[in-house]
C-alpha positions in Angstrom: -7.8 18.0 18.1 -7.6 15.4 15.5 -9.0 16.3 12.0 -11.9 13.9 12.3 -12.9 15.4 15.6 -12.8 18.8 14.0 -15.4 17.6 11.6 -17.6 16.8 14.6 -19.1 13.3 14.2 -19.6 13.5 10.4 -16.3 11.8 9.8 -16.3 8.6 11.9 -13.9 5.8 11.9 -12.4 2.9 13.7 -9.1 1.3 14.3 -7.7 -0.2 11.1 -6.7 -3.2 13.2 -10.1 -3.6 14.7 -11.7 -3.5 11.2 -9.2 -6.1 10.1 -10.2 -8.4 12.9 -14.0 -7.9 12.3 -13.6 -8.8 8.7 -11.5 -11.8 9.6 -14.3 -13.1 11.6 -16.7 -12.8 8.7 -14.1 -14.4 6.4 -14.0 -17.6 8.5 -17.4 -18.6 7.2 -16.0 -18.8 3.6 -14.6 -22.0 2.3 -10.9 -21.7 1.4 -9.6 -23.6 -1.6 -6.6 -25.8 -0.9 -4.8 -24.7 -4.0 -4.7 -21.0 -3.2 -2.8 -18.9 -0.6 -5.9 -17.9 1.2 -5.8 -19.0 4.8 -8.2 -18.9 7.8 -7.2 -17.8 11.2 -8.8 -17.7 14.6 -10.3 -14.4 15.2 -9.5 -12.5 18.4 -11.2 -9.4 19.6 -9.0 -6.4 20.2 -10.1 -3.4 22.3 -10.8 -0.2 20.5 -8.0 2.3 20.6 -9.6 5.5 21.9 -8.1 8.0 19.6 -8.4 5.8 16.5 -12.1 5.4 17.1 -12.3 9.1 16.4 -11.1 8.4 12.9 -8.0 8.5 10.8 -9.1 10.9 8.1 -5.7 11.8 6.7 -3.2 9.2 8.0 -4.1 6.8 5.3 -5.1 9.5 2.8 -1.8 9.8 1.1 -1.7 6.1 0.5 -0.4 4.5 3.7 0.3 1.5 1.7 3.1 0.1 3.8 1.5 0.6 7.2 -1.9 -0.6 6.1 -0.1 -3.7 4.8 -0.4 -5.0 8.4 -3.1 -7.2 6.9 -1.4 -8.0 3.7 -1.6 -11.8 4.2 -4.4 -13.6 2.5 -6.3 -13.9 5.7 -6.8 -10.3 6.5 -8.5 -7.3 5.0 -6.0 -4.5 5.2 -3.6 -4.2 2.2 -2.8 -7.5 0.6 0.7 -7.6 -0.7 1.9 -9.6 -3.6 5.6 -9.0 -4.1 7.1 -10.1 -7.4 10.7 -10.4 -8.3 11.8 -9.0 -11.7 13.2 -12.4 -12.6 9.9 -14.2 -11.9 7.6 -14.9 -14.8 4.7 -16.3 -12.8 3.0 -15.1 -9.6 1.2 -17.3 -7.0 -2.5 -16.5 -6.9 -3.1 -14.2 -4.0 -6.7 -13.3 -3.2 -7.9 -10.7 -0.8 -10.5 -12.2 1.5 -13.1 -9.6 1.4 -16.8 -10.5 1.8 -18.1 -11.3 -1.7 -20.7 -8.8 -2.7 -22.2 -7.6 -6.0 -20.6 -4.3 -6.7 -22.9 -1.5 -7.9 -22.6 -0.1 -11.4 -20.9 3.1 -10.1 -18.6 1.2 -7.8 -15.4 2.7 -9.3 -14.7 6.2 -7.9 -11.4 6.9 -9.8 -8.4 5.4 -11.6 -5.2 7.4 -11.0 -1.5 7.0 -11.7 1.6 8.8 -10.6 5.3 8.2 -10.8 8.7 9.2 -9.6 12.0 8.5 -11.3 12.1 5.1 -9.5 8.4 4.2 -9.0 5.1 3.8 -10.8 1.9 3.8 -8.7 -1.6 3.1 -10.0 -4.6 3.4 -7.7 -8.1 2.1 -8.4 -10.6 3.6 -5.9 -13.9 1.8 -5.3 -16.9 2.4 -3.1 -16.5 -1.0 -1.4 -14.0 -3.8 -1.0 -13.8 -6.5 -3.7 -11.7 -9.7 -4.1 -8.7 -9.3 -6.3 -6.1 -11.7 -7.7 -2.7 -11.3 -9.3 -3.1 -13.6 -12.3 0.3 -13.1 -14.0 3.3 -10.9 -13.9 6.6 -10.3 -15.5 9.1 -7.5 -15.2 7.3 -5.5 -17.9 3.7 -6.1 -17.1 1.2 -7.2 -14.5 -2.4 -8.4 -14.7 -4.8 -8.2 -11.8 -8.3 -9.7 -11.8 -11.2 -7.9 -10.2 -14.9 -8.8 -10.3 -16.1 -5.6 -11.9 -15.4 -3.4 -14.9 -13.3 -0.3 -14.4 -15.0 2.4 -16.4 -12.4 5.1 -16.1 -9.7 6.7 -18.2 -6.0 6.8 -17.6 -3.7 8.9 -19.7 -0.8 6.6 -20.0 0.9 8.9 -22.5 1.5 11.5 -19.8 3.7 9.0 -17.8 7.1 7.7 -18.6 7.0 4.4 -16.8 3.4 3.4 -17.8 3.5 2.3 -21.5 -0.2 1.4 -21.7 -3.0 -0.3 -19.9 -6.1 -2.3 -21.0 -9.0 -4.2 -19.6 -10.0 -7.7 -20.7 -13.3 -9.5 -19.8 -12.9 -13.1 -18.7 -15.6 -15.7 -17.7 -15.9 -14.4 -14.1 -13.8 -11.3 -13.8 -12.1 -8.4 -15.5 -8.3 -8.4 -15.9 -6.6 -5.0 -15.5 -3.4 -5.3 -17.5 -0.7 -2.6 -17.0 2.5 -2.6 -19.2 5.6 -0.7 -18.1 8.2 0.9 -20.3 11.0 -0.5 -18.0 11.6 -3.5 -15.8 9.7 -3.4 -12.5 9.4 -5.2 -9.2 5.7 -5.3 -8.7 3.8 -5.0 -5.4 0.0 -5.2 -5.2 -2.0 -4.4 -2.1 -5.2 -2.8 -1.0 -6.0 0.1 1.4 -9.1 0.1 3.6 -11.6 2.9 3.1 -11.3 5.9 5.4 -12.9 9.3 5.8 -11.5 10.7 2.6 -11.2 7.7 0.3 -13.1 4.6 -0.7 -11.5 1.2 -0.7 -8.3 1.3 -2.9 -6.4 -1.3 -4.9 -2.8 -0.2 -5.5 -0.5 -1.6 -8.2 3.0 -0.4 -7.5 6.0 -0.9 -9.7 9.5 -0.1 -8.5 12.2 0.3 -11.1 14.8 -2.5 -11.0 18.4 -1.4 -10.2 19.7 -1.7 -13.7 17.3 1.1 -14.8 18.9 4.2 -13.5 17.2 7.5 -12.8 19.3 9.2 -15.5 17.3 7.3 -18.0 14.0 8.6 -16.6 12.0 10.6 -19.2 14.7 9.9 -21.9 14.8 7.6 -24.8 18.2 6.0 -25.5 19.4 6.6 -29.1 20.1 3.3 -30.8 23.8 2.6 -31.2 25.1 2.1 -34.8 25.4 -1.6 -35.6 28.6 -2.8 -37.4 28.1 -4.5 -40.7 28.7 -8.2 -40.2 31.0 -9.9 -42.8 29.7 -13.2 -44.3 31.3 -16.2 -42.5 31.2 -19.7 -43.8 29.1 -22.0 -41.6 31.1 -24.2 -39.3 30.2 -27.9 -39.2 28.3 -28.9 -36.1 29.1 -32.0 -34.2 26.6 -34.8 -34.3 24.3 -34.8 -31.3 25.2 -37.3 -28.6 22.8 -39.8 -27.2 24.1 -39.5 -23.7 21.4 -39.1 -21.1 21.4 -37.4 -17.8 21.6 -39.9 -15.0 19.9 -37.7 -12.3 17.5 -34.9 -11.7 18.6 -31.6 -10.2 16.5 -30.4 -7.3 16.4 -26.9 -5.9 17.8 -26.8 -2.4 15.5 -25.3 0.2 17.2 -22.7 2.4 16.6 -22.5 6.1 14.9 -19.2 5.5 12.5 -20.8 3.0 11.8 -23.7 5.4 10.9 -21.3 8.2 8.7 -19.1 5.9 6.9 -22.1 4.5 6.3 -23.5 8.0 4.9 -20.2 9.3 2.5 -20.0 6.4 1.3 -23.5 7.0 0.8 -22.7 10.7 -1.3 -19.7 9.8 -3.3 -21.8 7.5 -4.0 -24.2 10.4 -4.9 -21.2 12.6 -1.8 -21.9 14.8 -0.7 -18.3 15.4 1.6 -19.3 18.3 3.6 -21.6 16.0 3.6 -19.0 13.2 5.0 -16.5 15.7 7.8 -18.9 16.8 8.8 -19.7 13.2 8.8 -16.1 12.1 10.7 -15.0 15.1 13.4 -17.6 14.2 13.4 -16.3 10.6 13.9 -12.7 11.7 16.7 -13.8 14.1 18.3 -15.8 11.3 17.9 -13.0 8.7 17.5 -9.7 10.6 17.1 -7.6 7.4 14.4 -9.8 6.0 11.7 -7.2 5.3 8.9 -9.6 4.5 9.6 -11.9 7.4 9.6 -9.1 9.9 6.5 -7.6 8.4 4.7 -10.9 8.6 5.7 -11.3 12.2 4.2 -7.9 13.1 1.0 -8.9 11.5 0.8 -12.2 13.4 1.5 -10.5 16.7 -1.2 -7.9 16.1 -3.7 -10.7 15.3 -2.9 -12.0 18.8 -3.4 -8.5 20.3 0.3 -8.3 21.2 0.9 -4.7 20.3 3.8 -4.4 22.7 5.9 -7.1 21.1 4.9 -5.9 17.6 6.3 -2.5 18.6 9.6 -4.1 19.6 9.8 -5.9 16.3 9.2 -2.7 14.4 11.7 -0.8 16.5 14.4 -3.5 15.9 13.5 -3.3 12.2 14.3 0.4 12.2 17.6 -0.3 13.9 18.4 -2.8 11.3 17.3 -0.7 8.3 17.3 2.9 9.4 16.7 4.1 5.8 13.5 2.1 5.4 10.5 4.4 6.3 8.2 1.4 6.8 9.6 0.6 10.3 9.3 4.3 11.4 5.7 4.5 10.3 4.8 1.2 12.0 6.6 2.2 15.2 4.8 5.6 15.3 1.4 4.1 14.6 1.8 1.5 17.3 3.0 4.0 19.8 0.0 6.3 19.0 -2.4 3.4 19.3 -1.1 2.6 22.7 -1.6 6.2 23.9 2.0 7.3 23.6 1.5 10.3 21.4 4.6 12.2 22.4 6.8 9.1 21.8 5.1 8.6 18.4 5.9 12.2 17.3 9.5 11.8 18.7 9.9 8.6 16.6 9.0 10.6 13.4 11.4 13.4 14.2 14.3 12.1 12.2 17.0 13.8 10.3 17.2 13.3 7.4 13.6 12.6 6.9 12.5 10.5 3.8 11.7 12.4 0.7 8.0 13.3 0.4 7.9 11.7 -3.0 9.3 8.4 -1.6 7.1 8.2 1.5 4.0 10.6 1.6 2.5 8.3 4.2 5.3 9.3 6.6 4.3 13.0 6.3 0.6 12.2 6.4 1.0 10.3 9.7 3.1 13.1 11.1 0.7 15.8 10.2 -2.3 13.8 11.6 -0.4 13.2 14.9 0.5 16.9 15.2 -3.2 17.7 14.7 -4.1 15.3 17.5 -1.6 17.0 19.7 -3.2 20.4 18.7 0.1 21.5 17.2 -1.6 23.1 14.2 1.3 25.5 13.5 3.6 22.5 13.0 1.1 20.5 11.0 0.2 23.2 8.5 3.7 23.3 6.7 3.5 19.5 6.3 0.2 19.8 4.5 1.6 22.6 2.3 4.5 20.3 1.4 2.1 17.4 0.5 -0.1 19.8 -1.6 3.0 20.9 -3.4 4.2 17.3 -4.1 0.8 15.9 -4.9 -1.4 18.8 -6.1 -4.1 16.5 -7.5 -4.8 14.8 -4.2 -7.8 16.5 -2.6 -7.2 15.0 0.9 -4.1 17.1 1.3 -5.9 20.3 0.4 -8.7 19.4 2.8 -6.2 18.8 5.6 -4.5 22.0 4.8 -7.8 23.9 4.8 -8.8 22.6 8.2 -5.4 23.3 9.7 -5.2 26.8 8.3 -8.6 27.5 9.7 -7.4 26.3 13.2 -4.5 28.8 13.1 -6.7 31.7 11.9 -5.6 31.9 8.3 -9.1 32.1 6.8 -7.9 33.1 3.3 -5.7 30.0 3.0 -8.5 27.9 4.5 -11.0 29.2 1.9 -8.6 28.6 -1.0 -7.7 25.1 0.2 -11.4 24.1 0.7 -12.2 25.3 -2.8 -9.2 23.4 -4.3 -10.2 20.2 -2.4 -13.8 20.5 -3.8 -12.6 21.1 -7.3 -10.6 17.9 -7.4 -12.2 14.4 -7.9 -12.1 11.8 -5.3 -13.0 13.7 -2.1 -15.2 11.7 0.3 -18.9 12.8 0.2 -18.9 13.6 3.9 -15.8 15.7 3.6 -17.3 17.5 0.6 -20.3 18.4 2.7 -18.1 19.6 5.6 -15.9 21.7 3.2 -19.1 23.3 1.7 -20.4 24.1 5.2 -17.0 25.7 6.1 -16.9 27.8 3.0 -20.4 29.1 3.8 -19.2 29.9 7.3 -15.9 31.6 6.1 -17.7 33.6 3.4 -16.2 34.6 0.0 -13.4 36.6 1.5 -14.3 39.9 -0.2 
């Protein structure tokens, strides 16, 4: 039984893709400025996937950033992705097309940050979706504009990669500015709300290759500088008056032409043409992660889950070390009622490190629960709790699973730990409190 079904009907949910399509329909009514990347698409209805209607309480709980990025284009409501190269000094404005609403005063649930030796991750959790925009970025910092103030504290001093952060009020928004202590490739996206979390804005920085893990949590000692001897200045030649006779123009690659054409087709609501161009792009550059990801999104907007599954599967064959394709493949298999195949797809050796891809383990645990394999799901929740002890959703999943296998003491302890941590959904707090009353104090 899936976790949300264990919680009876207190924890409801719907397909992430269905939610995306519903919000796309609402978004069509909004006027789209021609100088932004926000686009409009024809909205198609997608049938409700039976087991997803039951809810996905813990699949997205660990930050299923990559999978939820199925809607990362400007015309969808699942995670919007804005990838920034370390060499770039400017970022195109990318807005998340959520319905514009006035956020309440207590809209911000939490502001959290975590890191590994190669990644910095900042999560702003809100009660409801808001529009956001990447206003500027460079390898050392990023600024994201949101329509409300973030009244929360973040101890940047406890993290190596986060140097400091600040909030600046502008005419019509607040800019959240995060500065890193090393050069980063920035990725910004949002996660839809689920049974355990509110809507989340995620700012993710991945350390560039020239910053090695050996330098993590260390400060390099300055090398002694040699004393320069005075040198007589050399005469400089007089400047010439020769002028350039031409202007250099950047040559557009075939990949860039296909990508630009696909984006234009999506802006014109021509999803068939966007599919054709993106398919050519993926055929031309099979390991193009963004192109393949965009193709999957367009296929799902056309309710073509079978072809999207094939694209994800070929992505896994091209990049077997990239957890994204495994997660997408398993999610699509599960949504098409192929639970055994989904679990088989996640049964890989070696599996990605839990610190690298907690969403991989979250999805696997949730699918094992759906298959009533609680004995197999429990160790995964224990692993997640060990890796992310400040995340209440893993303690909640561990508690429910321990209760299912008859370990009441572990269930009690885990429910208490989940309630003691900030950020647990109100409905889950109520459920955990009820279960603690049922289980007693254990004395």
